[in-house]
VOGUTI-870908 format. One record per residue: residue number from 1; residue in three letters; chain; x, y, z of N, C-alpha, C, CB in turn. Coordinates in pm, 1 decimal, always signed. Each point is the difference from the previous one (the first is absolute). Glycine has a CB too. Example, Ala and Ser with C-alpha at 12.3 -4.5 7.8 and 13.67 -1.06 7.14 Angstrom:
2
R  num  residuo  cadena      n_xx      n_yy      n_zz     ca_xx     ca_yy     ca_zz      c_xx      c_yy      c_zz     cb_xx     cb_yy     cb_zz
R    1      ALA       A   +1319.0    -569.0    +780.0     -89.0    +119.0      +0.0     +90.0    +120.0      +0.0    -189.2    -117.3    +124.6
R    2      SER       A    +154.2    +222.3    -196.6     +82.0    +119.0      +6.0     -77.0    +109.0     +73.0    +118.4     -62.8    -214.5
END
This chain:
96
R  num  residuo  cadena      n_xx      n_yy      n_zz     ca_xx     ca_yy     ca_zz      c_xx      c_yy      c_zz     cb_xx     cb_yy     cb_zz
R    1      MET       A    +125.0   +1558.2    +380.5     +31.3    -106.5     -90.5     -18.8    -130.2     +65.6    +156.2    +142.1    -116.9
R    2      ALA       A    -135.8    -142.9    +251.3     -24.0    -123.3     +78.5    -134.7     -50.9     -12.2    +161.8     +71.7    +153.0
R    3      GLU       A    -256.7     +24.6    -167.2    -146.9     -37.1      -4.2     -19.3     -63.5    -145.4     -83.6    +200.9    +171.5
R    4      TRP       A    +146.8    -150.0    -273.7     -21.5     -63.0    -139.6     +76.1    -146.3      +5.9      -8.2    +250.8    -134.7
R    5      PHE       A    +122.7    -260.2    +208.2     +48.0    -139.7      +0.0    -103.0     -96.0     +70.5    +243.2     +88.2      +2.2
R    6      HIS       A    -303.8     -42.0    +112.6     -92.5     -83.1     +70.1    -113.6     -37.5     -86.8     +65.3    +103.8    +208.4
R    7      ARG       A    -128.3     -13.0    -286.7    -108.2     -21.9     -81.8     +32.1     -93.6    -113.2     -80.7    +218.3     +65.0
R    8      VAL       A    +203.7    -201.5    -130.7     +38.0     -91.4    -109.3     +30.0    -140.4     +57.5     +95.3    +196.4    -135.7
R    9      ALA       A     -42.3    -196.9    +260.9     +36.1    -129.2     +60.9    -122.5     -77.2      +8.4    +188.2     +90.8    +130.3
R   10      ILE       A    -304.1     -29.5     -70.6    -120.3     -61.3     +22.8     -54.0     -68.7    -134.6     -42.5    +172.6    +191.6
R   11      LEU       A     +37.1     -80.6    -304.0     -47.4     -33.1    -120.6     +82.4    -117.0     -68.6     -84.9    +238.3     -11.1
R   12      GLU       A    +210.7    -234.0     +29.4     +95.4    -101.9     -45.0     -33.2    -138.1     +59.2    +176.8    +179.0     -20.2
R   13      GLY       A    -202.8    -163.1    +154.6     -37.5    -131.0     +76.5    -125.9     -53.5     -33.9    +122.9     +71.5    +180.1
R   14      ILE       A    -233.4     +25.1    -207.1    -119.4     -58.9     -44.1      +5.3     -64.2    -137.2    -106.5    +162.4    +139.9
R   15      SER       A    +191.4     -96.0    -230.8      +9.2     -55.4    -130.5     +67.1    -132.1      -6.9      +0.1    +222.6     -78.0
R   16      TYR       A     +96.5    -244.1    +161.1     +78.7    -123.7     +17.9     -95.8    -111.3     +47.0    +214.7    +132.6     +57.8
R   17      LEU       A    -297.5    -100.5     +41.9     -93.9     -92.6     +48.9    -109.6     -44.8    -106.1     +45.4    +105.7    +226.0
R   18      VAL       A     -83.2      -6.4    -295.2     -98.8     -23.3     -96.9     +55.2     -91.7    -110.1    -104.4    +222.6     +54.3
R   19      LEU       A    +235.1    -185.4     -99.1     +68.2     -84.2     -94.8     +16.3    -144.2     +45.3    +115.7    +201.3     -74.4
R   20      LEU       A     -82.6    -217.2    +203.0     +16.3    -144.7     +45.4    -126.6     -78.8     +29.0    +208.0     +75.5     +95.3
R   21      LEU       A    -304.1      -1.1     -32.5    -113.0     -65.4     +48.7    -123.2      -2.8    -106.2     +84.3     +72.0    +236.4
R   22      VAL       A     -86.4     +22.0    -344.4    -106.3     +11.1     -83.2     +49.6     -38.1    -140.3    -109.4    +175.9    +148.4
R   23      ALA       A    +204.7     -91.2    -205.0     +43.5     -16.5    -139.3     +62.9    -130.9     -26.2     +31.5    +236.7     -11.7
R   24      MET       A     +57.1    -280.3    +103.6     +75.4    -128.4     -32.7    -111.7    -115.2      +2.5    +238.7     +84.3    +111.6
R   25      PRO       A    -317.9    -102.0     -10.6     -93.8     -97.7      -5.0    -102.5      +5.8    -133.7     +28.4      +5.5    +264.6
R   26      LEU       A     -61.5    +111.2    -298.6     -73.1     +14.5    -121.3     +69.4     -48.3    -123.8    -104.0    +184.5    +107.2
R   27      LYS       A    +226.0    -164.6    -109.9     +92.5     -45.3    -106.7     +15.4    -149.9      -5.2    +120.6    +212.0     +24.3
R   28      TYR       A     -91.0    -269.5     +81.3     +36.7    -142.0      +4.4    -124.3     -99.6     +34.9    +238.8     +83.4     +72.9
R   29      LEU       A    -332.9     -25.2     -24.4    -114.8     -84.9     +29.6    -121.2     +18.4    -100.1     +75.1     +11.2    +243.2
R   30      ALA       A     -81.6    +112.4    -289.3    -116.8     +37.4    -101.5     +57.8     +25.1    -126.8    -142.6    +103.2    +167.4
R   31      GLY       A    +271.9    -102.2    -194.3     +44.4     +31.5    -136.9     -14.0    +144.1     -53.9     -58.2    -229.3     -34.5
R   32      TYR       A     +42.1    +317.3    +139.5     -29.2    +137.9     -37.4    +136.5     +80.7      +8.2    -251.1     -17.8     +89.5
R   33      GLU       A    +333.3     +19.2    -185.8    +134.6     +48.6     +13.8      -0.2    +157.4      -3.3     +90.3    -217.5    -110.6
R   34      MET       A    -190.1    +275.7     +65.2     -16.3    +150.7      -3.0     +20.6     +55.0    +139.3    -164.2     -12.0    -192.9
R   35      ALA       A    +104.8     -55.8    +291.7     +12.6     +35.3    +134.2    +131.6     +33.3     +51.4    -180.1    -130.4     +21.6
R   36      VAL       A    +281.9     +38.4     -53.3    +135.9     +23.2     +38.1     +68.3    +115.9     -76.9      +8.1    -241.4     +57.7
R   37      GLN       A     -51.7    +251.8    -183.5     +64.4    +106.1     -77.3     -37.1    +141.9     +50.2      -1.3    -156.3    -197.4
R   38      VAL       A    -130.9    +172.7    +225.8     -41.6    +127.8     +56.1     +50.5     +33.1    +142.8    -197.0     -29.5    -142.4
R   39      VAL       A    +169.3     -72.9    +223.7     +42.2     +30.4    +147.3    +158.3      -0.4     +11.1    -222.2    -115.3     +94.8
R   40      GLY       A    +284.0     +26.9    -179.1    +143.2      -4.0     +15.7     +75.4    +134.3     -51.2     -23.6    -258.8     -25.9
R   41      TRP       A     -38.3    +321.2     -80.7     +45.6    +128.6     -50.4     -26.8    +107.7    +113.0     -49.1     -70.8    -251.3
R   42      ALA       A     -56.8     +68.2    +312.9     -40.2    +100.5     +92.8    +101.3     -22.3    +130.2    -267.1      +6.2     -93.7
R   43      HIS       A    +276.9    -125.7    +129.8     +95.0     -35.9    +108.6    +139.8     +47.9     -41.2    -139.8    -205.4     +69.6
R   44      GLY       A    +205.2    +178.7    -183.6    +117.8     +42.7     -37.1     +30.7    +146.8      +5.9     -13.6    -191.3    -123.5
R   45      ALA       A     -99.6    +267.7     +73.8      +7.7    +149.2      +4.2     +11.5     +40.2    +138.9    -133.2     +28.7    -203.5
R   46      LEU       A     +44.7     -77.5    +293.0      -1.9     +32.2    +143.2    +136.8     -29.7     +59.8    -247.9     -50.8     +14.6
R   47      PHE       A    +301.4     -56.6     -44.5    +129.1     -44.6     +53.3    +108.6     +92.3     -35.7     -74.5    -228.2     -12.6
R   48      ILE       A     +79.2    +263.7    -115.2     +89.9    +106.9     -40.8     -11.2    +127.1     +66.6      -3.5    -102.8    -199.2
R   49      ALA       A    -120.3    +144.7    +215.2     -25.8    +122.2     +75.9     +38.1      -0.6    +141.3    -174.3     +32.2    -147.5
R   50      TYR       A    +155.8    -147.5    +207.7     +46.3     -20.6    +145.5    +145.9      +4.9      +8.7    -193.3    -140.6     +50.5
R   51      MET       A    +275.1     +84.0    -142.2    +137.9      +7.1      +0.9     +57.4    +135.3     -21.4      -8.5    -221.9     -72.7
R   52      VAL       A     -55.2    +290.2     -27.4     +38.6    +142.3     -25.5     -25.2     +88.1    +121.9     -53.6     -31.3    -242.9
R   53      ILE       A     -63.4     +24.6    +295.8     -27.9     +85.0    +114.7     +94.3     -46.8    +122.0    -252.9     +37.6     -83.6
R   54      LEU       A    +262.2    -164.2    +103.5    +103.4     -41.9    +103.5    +131.9     +59.7      -5.8    -110.0    -198.8      -0.3
R   55      GLY       A    +157.5    +201.5    -135.0    +137.5     +56.6     -21.6      -5.7    +155.5     +25.9     +58.8    -187.5    -178.8
R   56      LEU       A    -158.6    +261.1    +134.6     -12.6    +132.1     +25.5      -3.3     +37.1    +146.9    -109.6      +7.6    -211.7
R   57      CYS       A     +33.3     -81.9    +281.5     -15.3     +21.0    +150.0    +144.8     -36.7     +64.6    -271.8     -64.0      +0.1
R   58      TRP       A    +343.7     -24.1     -53.5    +134.1     -32.0     +60.9     +91.9    +117.8     -26.7     -28.6    -253.1     -33.5
R   59      ILE       A     +19.5    +303.8     -83.8     +82.8    +120.2     -25.9     -39.9    +133.3     +59.9     +46.5    -114.3    -199.2
R   60      ARG       A    -176.5    +135.3    +179.4     -46.2    +137.7     +37.8     -44.8     +13.1    +152.0     -76.4     +27.0    -245.2
R   61      LEU       A     +37.9    -142.8    +300.2     -42.7     +15.1    +138.2    +106.6     -75.5     +93.8    -257.6     +15.7     -75.6
R   62      GLY       A    +354.0     -68.6      +9.1    +112.1     -48.8     +87.7     -45.0    -122.6     +71.2     +90.8    +230.7     +33.0
R   63      TRP       A    -164.3    -318.1     -92.6     -50.2    -128.9     +70.4    +131.1     -94.1      +4.1    -266.0     +16.8     -92.2
R   64      SER       A    +286.5     -87.5    +193.9    +114.1     -83.3     +26.4      -0.2    -118.6     -98.9      -1.1     +69.7    +246.4
R   65      ARG       A    +125.3    -123.8    -273.0     +10.9    -112.4     -77.6     -69.6    -112.8     +57.3    +202.0     +82.2     -79.6
R   66      ARG       A    -205.5    -107.1    +211.9     -69.5    -112.9     +62.4    -156.3     +11.0     -39.8    +179.3      -8.2    +204.2
R   67      PHE       A    -239.5    +115.2    -197.3    -151.0     +19.1     -21.4     -11.9     -30.1    -154.1     -46.6    +191.3    +197.4
R   68      VAL       A    +127.1    -137.3    -288.3      -7.9     -21.8    -147.9      +2.8    -145.6     -28.2    +113.2    +215.7     -47.6
R   69      LEU       A     -12.9    -283.0    +115.5      +9.5    -137.0     -30.9    -119.8     -82.4     +47.4    +242.7     +30.1      +9.7
R   70      ILE       A    -294.6      +8.8    +113.9    -117.7     -59.1     +57.3    -134.5     +18.1    -100.5    +111.8     +52.6    +246.2
R   71      ALA       A    -106.6     +67.1    -295.6    -111.4     +40.5     -93.9     +11.8     -72.5    -126.0     -11.9    +223.0     +96.4
R   72      PHE       A    +137.7    -247.5    -141.7     +12.9     -93.1    -126.1     -39.4    -130.5     +24.6    +177.2    +121.1     -78.3
R   73      ILE       A    -135.8    -188.2    +191.2     -35.5    -138.6     +28.4    -151.1      -7.7     +22.2    +229.3     -46.4    +102.3
R   74      ALA       A    -295.3    +154.5     -47.6    -139.9     -10.6     +32.9     -75.5      -1.4    -138.1     +28.0    +123.3    +234.9
R   75      SER       A     +25.2     -61.1    -331.3     -65.6     +11.1    -141.0      -4.4    -136.2     -65.8     +85.8    +237.7     -31.1
R   76      LEU       A      +6.8    -317.8     +76.9      -2.0    -132.9     -66.0     -76.2    -101.0     +67.3    +207.3     +50.1     -83.3
R   77      LEU       A    -253.8     -15.4    +199.9    -101.0    -102.6     +68.6    -142.3     +44.0     -18.2    +168.6     -58.3    +178.0
R   78      PRO       A    -255.2     -51.7    -199.2    -142.4     +39.4      -0.2     -43.1     +67.9    +135.5     -45.7    -194.7    -162.5
R   79      ALA       A     -19.4    +303.9    +152.4     -49.9     +74.4    +119.6    +112.7     +62.5     +74.9    -190.9    -154.4     +19.5
R   80      GLY       A    +317.7    +152.8     -69.4    +100.4     +65.9     +71.1     -10.5    +147.7     +16.2    +128.1    -176.3     -74.9
R   81      PRO       A    -166.0    +238.7     -25.0     -13.3    +149.9     +10.3    -100.3     +47.2     +97.7     +64.6     +10.9    -228.6
R   82      PHE       A    -167.0     -95.5    +266.0    -109.3     +32.0     +93.9     +48.9     +25.1    +136.9    -149.1    -134.5    -132.4
R   83      PHE       A    +258.8     +67.9    +163.7     +71.1      -2.8    +132.9    +128.8    +103.2      +9.5     -77.9    -256.4     +15.8
R   84      LEU       A     +85.8    +336.4    -124.7    +112.3     +83.7      -1.2     -48.6    +138.9     +20.3    +127.7    -153.5    -146.5
R   85      HIS       A     -74.0    +216.5    +245.8     -44.5    +148.3     +25.2    +126.6     +94.0     -28.3    -182.0     -71.9    +191.7
R   86      PRO       A    +163.7    +163.8    -283.9    +122.6     +78.6     -22.6     +31.4    +101.6    +117.2     -45.9     -23.9    -251.7
R   87      PRO       A    +176.5     +48.3    +252.0     +39.6     +89.7    +116.5     -76.7    +140.5     -16.7    +244.8    -117.4     +19.5
R   88      ARG       A    -275.2    +189.4     +94.2     -66.7    +128.0     -13.9    +109.1    +111.3      +2.7    -217.0     -90.8    +112.6
R   89      GLU       A    +321.5     +62.1     -63.1    +115.6    +102.6      -0.1    +103.0     -33.1     -97.2     -34.9     +43.8    +233.5
R   90      GLU       A    +134.4     +36.3    -250.1     +94.2     -20.3     -98.3     +92.7    -121.2     +18.0     -17.6    +238.2     -28.1
R   91      ASN       A     +71.3    -245.3    +144.4     +81.6    -118.6     +31.3     -23.4     -44.4    +141.4    +171.9     +72.4    -162.7
R   92      PRO       A    -275.7    -163.8    +170.8     -54.3     -44.5    +139.9    +105.9     -61.7     +80.2    -223.6     -41.9     -91.1
R   93      VAL       A    +203.3     +57.0    +215.9    +105.1     -59.3     +92.3     -27.5    -150.3      -8.3     +18.4    +207.6    +166.8
R   94      GLY       A    +101.3    -272.6    -161.4     -10.8    -149.9      -7.5     -27.5     -59.3    -138.4     -82.2     +13.8    +229.4
R   95      MET       A     +93.2     +58.3    -335.5     -22.0     -53.6    -128.3    +119.6      +7.3     -81.0    -227.5     +58.1     +15.4
R   96      ASP       A    +346.5     -22.7     +46.6    +118.5      +5.0     -73.5     +70.7    -128.8      +0.2     +13.5    +231.7     +49.0
END
């Protein structure tokens, strides 16, 4: 399940950057509003998947509250998920 979290985190991070660096300029500089609608929807779906999988990992794999909080904050920052590495063991030392 940690592998799924990592994969979704990378996809969510990419979608956030595409939204900010491609779709938003297309909307506001070129008047192409459809870009934000399409990329925004995809990013929203990936963000929800990220949060659901994060919650499942917290419950099933015993991830610490500290790591879950860091993962949540990382999801709010552009490129944050790229620097986040999920624990490989159930409750890693030093992550409580």
